[in-house]
C-alpha positions as CSV (number, residue, x, y, z in Angstrom):
1,X,47.3,39.9,154.0
2,X,45.9,38.3,150.0
3,X,43.6,41.3,149.6
4,X,46.0,43.4,149.4
5,X,47.7,42.1,146.1
6,X,45.1,42.4,143.6
7,X,44.2,45.8,144.6
8,X,47.6,46.6,144.1
9,X,48.3,45.0,141.0
10,X,45.0,46.8,139.6
11,X,46.2,50.1,140.5
12,X,49.4,49.7,138.5
13,X,47.5,48.0,135.5
14,X,45.6,51.0,135.8
15,X,48.5,53.3,135.3
16,X,49.9,51.0,133.0
17,X,47.1,51.4,130.6
18,X,46.8,55.5,131.3
19,X,50.5,55.8,130.8
20,X,49.9,53.3,127.3
21,X,47.0,55.3,126.0
22,X,49.4,58.7,126.7
23,X,52.4,57.1,124.8
24,X,50.4,56.0,122.0
25,X,48.6,59.6,121.2
26,X,50.6,62.1,118.8
27,X,52.4,64.8,120.5
28,X,55.4,65.2,122.8
29,X,56.4,63.0,125.7
30,X,58.8,64.5,128.3
31,X,60.4,62.8,131.4
32,X,61.0,65.5,134.0
33,X,62.9,65.2,137.3
34,X,60.8,66.2,140.2
35,X,63.2,64.8,143.5
36,X,63.3,67.8,145.5
37,X,60.4,69.8,145.0
38,X,58.2,70.5,147.9
39,X,54.9,69.5,147.4
40,X,53.2,72.7,147.7
41,X,55.6,74.1,145.0
42,X,55.0,71.1,142.9
43,X,50.9,71.5,143.0
44,X,51.8,75.0,141.9
45,X,53.9,74.3,139.4
46,X,51.1,71.7,138.0
47,X,48.2,74.2,138.2
48,X,50.3,76.4,136.1
49,X,51.0,74.2,133.6
50,X,47.8,72.0,133.5
51,X,46.4,74.0,130.7
52,X,49.1,73.1,128.0
53,X,50.5,69.5,129.4
54,X,49.7,66.7,131.4
55,X,52.0,65.7,134.3
56,X,52.0,62.5,135.6
57,X,54.1,60.9,138.1
58,X,54.8,57.1,137.6
59,X,57.6,54.6,138.7
60,X,60.2,53.9,136.1
61,X,59.3,50.2,135.5
62,X,55.8,51.0,135.0
63,X,56.7,53.9,132.3
64,X,59.0,50.7,130.2
65,X,55.9,48.9,130.6
66,X,53.4,51.1,129.5
67,X,56.3,52.4,126.4
68,X,56.8,49.1,125.3
69,X,52.8,48.7,125.5
70,X,52.3,51.2,123.2
71,X,54.9,49.6,120.7
72,X,57.6,52.1,121.1
73,X,61.0,51.3,121.0
74,X,62.5,50.7,124.7
75,X,65.9,52.4,124.0
76,X,64.4,56.0,123.7
77,X,62.6,55.7,127.1
78,X,65.7,54.1,128.9
79,X,67.9,57.0,127.9
80,X,65.6,59.5,129.4
81,X,64.4,57.7,132.6
82,X,68.0,57.3,133.4
83,X,68.6,61.0,134.7
84,X,65.5,61.4,136.3
85,X,65.5,60.1,140.4
86,X,61.9,60.9,140.7
87,X,60.4,60.9,136.8
88,X,57.0,62.8,136.0
89,X,55.8,62.3,132.3
90,X,54.5,65.1,130.4
91,X,52.8,64.9,127.4
92,X,51.7,67.8,125.1
93,X,49.8,67.5,121.6
94,X,49.7,71.6,121.5
95,X,53.7,72.5,122.1
96,X,56.9,70.9,120.8
97,X,59.9,69.7,122.8
98,X,61.6,73.9,122.8
99,X,57.9,75.1,124.0
100,X,58.0,72.4,126.9
101,X,61.1,73.0,127.6
102,X,60.9,77.2,128.2
103,X,57.7,76.5,129.8
104,X,59.3,74.3,132.5
105,X,62.5,76.6,132.8
106,X,59.9,78.9,134.6
107,X,59.1,77.0,137.0
108,X,63.0,77.1,138.5
109,X,63.4,78.4,141.6
110,X,66.5,78.5,144.1
111,X,66.5,78.0,147.7
112,X,69.3,78.2,149.7
113,X,71.7,75.2,150.5
114,X,71.0,73.0,153.6
115,X,74.0,70.9,155.3
116,X,75.3,68.3,153.5
117,X,74.1,69.3,149.7
118,X,76.1,69.6,147.0
119,X,76.8,72.7,144.6
120,X,74.5,71.3,141.2
121,X,76.9,74.1,139.3
122,X,79.7,76.1,139.8
123,X,79.3,79.4,141.7
124,X,81.4,82.2,142.0
125,X,81.1,84.9,144.4
126,X,82.4,88.4,143.3
127,X,84.8,90.2,144.9
128,X,83.5,93.6,146.0
129,X,81.9,95.3,148.9
130,X,78.6,93.6,150.7
131,X,75.6,95.3,152.2
132,X,77.0,94.3,155.8
133,X,78.5,96.8,158.0
134,X,81.4,95.9,160.2
135,X,80.8,93.3,162.6
136,X,81.3,89.4,163.6
137,X,80.0,88.6,160.0
138,X,83.4,89.3,158.4
139,X,85.2,86.3,160.6
140,X,81.9,84.1,159.9
141,X,82.7,84.9,156.0
142,X,86.7,84.0,156.6
143,X,85.5,80.8,158.2
144,X,83.4,79.3,155.3
145,X,86.3,80.0,152.9
146,X,85.1,83.4,151.9
147,X,87.9,86.0,152.4
148,X,86.5,89.2,153.8
149,X,87.4,92.4,155.3
150,X,86.1,95.7,156.2
151,X,86.8,98.6,153.7
152,X,85.3,102.0,153.7
153,X,82.9,100.8,156.2
154,X,81.8,97.9,154.8
155,X,82.1,93.9,154.7
156,X,84.1,93.9,151.2
157,X,84.8,89.7,149.6
158,X,88.3,89.9,148.6
159,X,88.6,88.2,145.6
160,X,86.5,86.2,143.6
161,X,85.7,82.9,145.2
162,X,84.3,80.1,143.5
163,X,83.1,76.7,144.8
164,X,83.0,74.1,142.1
165,X,80.0,71.7,140.8
166,X,79.8,68.5,143.2
167,X,81.2,70.3,146.4
168,X,79.9,69.2,149.4
169,X,78.0,72.7,150.9
170,X,78.4,72.8,155.0
171,X,75.6,74.2,157.0
172,X,77.5,77.5,158.1
173,X,78.4,78.2,154.4
174,X,75.1,77.8,153.2
175,X,73.9,80.4,155.9
176,X,76.6,82.8,154.6
177,X,75.5,81.9,150.8
178,X,72.3,82.7,151.7
179,X,73.5,85.9,153.2
180,X,74.7,87.2,150.1
181,X,71.3,86.0,148.4
182,X,72.7,82.9,146.6
183,X,70.4,79.8,146.7
184,X,72.1,77.6,144.9
185,X,69.8,74.3,145.2
186,X,67.5,74.6,142.2
187,X,63.8,72.9,142.7
188,X,61.5,72.9,139.4
189,X,60.5,70.6,137.2
190,X,63.8,70.1,135.3
191,X,63.3,68.5,132.1
192,X,65.5,65.7,131.2
193,X,64.7,65.3,127.8
194,X,62.2,64.7,125.0
195,X,60.6,62.6,122.4
196,X,59.1,64.2,119.3
197,X,57.9,62.1,116.3
198,X,60.7,59.9,117.3
199,X,63.4,62.5,117.8
200,X,65.0,62.2,121.3
201,X,66.0,65.3,122.6
202,X,68.3,65.7,125.6
203,X,67.8,69.2,127.5
204,X,71.4,70.6,126.4
205,X,69.7,70.0,123.0
206,X,66.7,72.0,123.8
207,X,68.5,74.9,125.8
208,X,68.9,77.5,124.0
209,X,69.8,79.8,126.3
210,X,71.4,78.0,129.5
211,X,73.9,80.0,130.6
212,X,71.5,83.0,130.6
213,X,69.1,81.5,132.2
214,X,71.1,79.8,135.5
215,X,72.9,83.1,135.9
216,X,69.8,84.7,136.5
217,X,68.9,82.4,139.4
218,X,72.1,82.2,140.9
219,X,73.5,86.1,140.3
220,X,75.3,87.4,143.4
221,X,74.3,90.6,143.9
222,X,77.3,91.7,146.0
223,X,77.9,94.8,144.1
224,X,74.2,95.9,144.2
């Protein structure tokens, strides 16, 4: 009953004062979205990065309170928190926003899509031979909208097949994509944006090679 309330409030107060202290320091504050990152991956990622930046999970409401308590304009942090489902606050006094972005980018990894998930980015499966020999797999590709036939003793994708960003992925499509080595669901400490000396950077401002990185992740090695 009544005893629980002060404890919860106390914990929140500690979290707010801890964040306020962070927000009052020199350095870069960044917001990362960690929704969808399995706990074990999260621990590895944090351990890898810990030497160069601090990473704290925090509720949006507490972040906002701490931000104003640190005397910083709320509009700054609002913009960053908006894009995060499960925000994590990153602070570094040894790295600039671009370096933080680069370090966090390295935590990106793909995993196979599960039923009902949506393509976060457009994915194109190039036409050409696959490593699969003749068998029922031809029908399985066709059934999920990837036109395939047997060509020179291999299953070949007949034409470039594109799935648009936001398209829903069925269980079967997820399985067939994984067979082609395509793991379209990205997990990682995905940077939403950063604030450095009062400048607000969205991740697109910091991303010096978006396409190159993204293609490395999704590269479908059907011709290999």
